C-alpha positions in Angstrom: 114.7 108.6 107.1 116.1 111.4 109.2 117.0 111.1 112.9 117.6 107.3 112.9 121.2 106.2 113.6 122.9 104.6 110.6 123.5 101.4 112.6 119.8 100.8 113.0 119.1 100.8 109.2 122.3 98.8 108.5 121.3 96.2 111.0 117.8 95.9 109.5 119.1 95.7 105.9 121.5 92.9 106.9 118.7 91.1 108.8 116.5 91.3 105.7 119.2 89.7 103.6 119.8 87.1 106.3 116.1 86.1 106.0 116.4 85.9 102.2 119.7 84.1 102.5 118.2 81.4 104.7 115.4 80.9 102.2 117.8 80.8 99.2 119.9 78.3 101.1 116.9 76.1 101.5 116.1 76.4 97.8 119.8 75.8 96.7 119.9 72.5 98.5 116.6 71.1 97.4 114.8 72.6 94.4 117.2 75.1 92.8 116.8 73.8 89.2 113.0 73.8 89.2 110.8 76.4 87.6 109.0 77.4 90.8 112.3 78.1 92.5 113.4 80.4 89.6 110.1 82.2 89.9 110.4 82.6 93.6 114.0 84.0 93.3 113.0 86.4 90.6 109.9 87.5 92.5 111.9 88.2 95.7 114.5 90.2 93.8 111.8 92.2 92.0 109.8 92.9 95.2 112.8 93.9 97.2 113.8 96.5 94.6 110.2 97.6 93.8 109.1 98.2 97.4 112.4 100.1 98.1 111.8 102.4 95.2 108.2 103.1 96.2 109.2 103.7 99.9 112.0 106.2 98.9 109.5 108.0 96.7 107.1 108.4 99.6 104.4 106.2 98.2 103.6 104.5 101.5 103.2 107.8 103.4 99.6 108.1 102.3 97.7 106.4 105.1 94.4 108.2 104.7 92.8 105.9 102.2 91.2 102.5 102.8 93.2 100.4 102.6 96.2 102.6 103.1 99.0 102.4 100.5 101.1 100.4 103.0 98.7 97.4 102.4 100.2 97.1 98.9 103.5 96.0 100.5 102.5 92.7 102.3 99.3 91.7 100.4 101.0 90.9 97.1 103.6 88.9 99.0 101.0 87.0 100.9 99.0 86.3 97.7 102.2 85.0 96.1 102.6 82.6 99.0 99.1 81.3 98.5 99.8 80.8 94.9 103.0 78.8 95.8 100.9 76.5 97.9 98.3 76.1 95.2 100.5 75.6 92.2 103.9 74.4 93.5 103.1 72.6 96.7 104.6 69.3 95.7 107.4 70.6 93.4 108.6 73.3 95.8 107.1 73.5 99.3 107.3 69.9 100.2 110.9 69.6 99.1 112.3 72.4 101.2 114.5 71.2 104.1 112.7 71.4 107.4 116.0 72.1 109.2 116.7 75.3 107.3 113.0 76.5 107.7 113.4 76.0 111.4 116.7 77.8 111.8 115.5 80.6 109.7 113.5 81.9 112.6 116.6 83.2 114.3 116.2 86.3 112.2 113.5 87.4 114.6 116.2 88.2 117.2 117.8 91.1 115.3 114.3 92.2 114.1 113.2 92.7 117.6 116.3 94.5 118.5 115.8 96.9 115.6 112.2 97.4 116.7 113.4 98.4 120.2 115.9 100.8 118.7 113.1 102.3 116.6 111.0 102.7 119.7 113.9 104.5 121.4 113.9 106.9 118.4 110.1 107.4 118.6 109.3 105.7 115.3 107.1 102.9 116.7 105.1 102.6 120.0 106.4 100.7 123.0 103.6 98.1 122.6 105.4 96.8 119.4 108.6 95.9 121.4 109.5 93.3 123.9 109.0 96.0 126.6 105.4 96.1 125.5 103.4 93.1 124.4 105.5 91.8 121.6 107.0 88.4 122.7 108.1 87.4 119.2 111.8 87.5 120.2 111.1 84.2 122.1 110.6 82.4 118.8 114.0 83.6 117.6 115.8 82.8 120.9 114.3 79.3 121.1 114.9 78.4 117.4 118.5 77.0 117.9 117.4 75.0 120.9 114.3 73.6 119.0 116.6 72.8 116.1 118.9 70.8 118.3 116.2 69.0 120.2 114.2 68.2 117.1 116.9 67.0 114.9 119.6 65.5 117.2 117.9 62.1 117.5 117.5 59.3 115.1 114.0 60.5 114.2 112.7 64.0 113.8 110.7 65.1 116.9 107.5 66.0 114.9 105.4 66.8 118.0 107.9 69.3 119.3 108.2 71.0 115.9 104.4 71.2 115.4 103.9 72.8 118.9 106.8 75.2 118.5 105.8 76.3 114.9 102.2 76.8 116.0 103.1 78.9 119.0 105.7 80.9 117.0 103.1 81.5 114.3 100.7 82.9 117.0 103.5 85.2 118.3 104.2 86.7 114.8 100.5 87.1 114.2 100.2 89.0 117.5 102.8 91.6 116.5 101.5 91.9 113.0 98.0 92.7 114.3 99.5 95.2 116.9 101.6 96.8 114.1 98.6 97.2 111.9 96.5 98.9 114.6 99.5 101.1 115.5 99.7 102.7 112.1 98.5 106.4 111.8 95.3 105.5 110.0 91.6 105.9 110.5 91.5 102.5 112.3 94.4 103.1 114.7 93.9 101.7 118.1 97.4 101.8 119.7 100.4 104.2 120.0 98.5 107.5 119.4 101.4 109.5 121.0 104.0 107.5 119.1 102.5 105.7 116.1 104.1 103.0 113.9 105.6 105.2 111.2 109.0 103.4 110.6 107.5 100.9 108.1 106.4 103.7 105.8 110.1 104.4 105.0 113.0 102.6 103.5 114.5 100.2 104.5 111.8 99.3 107.1 109.2 98.8 104.5 111.0 95.4 104.0 109.6 94.3 107.3 106.0 93.9 106.1 107.0 93.4 102.5 109.7 90.8 102.8 110.8 89.6 106.3 107.3 88.9 107.8 106.1 87.0 104.6 109.3 84.9 104.7 108.8 84.1 108.4 105.2 83.2 107.8 106.0 81.1 104.8 108.6 79.2 106.8 106.2 78.3 109.5 103.3 77.4 107.2 105.6 75.3 105.0 107.0 73.6 108.1 103.6 72.8 109.5 102.4 71.5 106.1 105.4 69.2 105.8 105.0 68.0 109.4 101.3 67.3 109.2 101.7 65.6 105.8 
């Protein structure tokens, strides 16, 4: 992707692997030797490599169809998450440590910084940054404090975690919707002078294909464990 400083791409690549690292850490200390964990690890490795190859080959640049090719990045990942909850809820989801799932959300801090850099380089619209109407960075900034408040006592503060996870889930949903309607497609609603084109290229394809699904999974898994 031309015109983007190398530090932006490097930061985002490291952020992607940070998100994966948090998830792998949760798996390592809970369900590493189970079949579902092995499937999840293999699926992440494959999807990371496969989406990168497609992006570098220009596959996602076709945004004229319905749905656009970009939809083939997050949808399989989201369907995989649904399958995990259907077939491996007890053997995988319910055994993941709530502490790691909570602290994982700090990855949203560097994600939002990268988005701001991309806006400065005219690769996404302002509306997708914290200078626009994207407040997702608040979830990342508050994650360490919520972690401390929720787990520092003798008992887990379930109410606090339920409220925080619910609000943070709404925050990430807001930016996902904004990003979708900022794409240069037939249903574009935002950013006509500076559309959301960064995610059509490597490594930023990993945002909808990998980082967002991991963030969503962590919230949903946390809420499932808390309500159960």
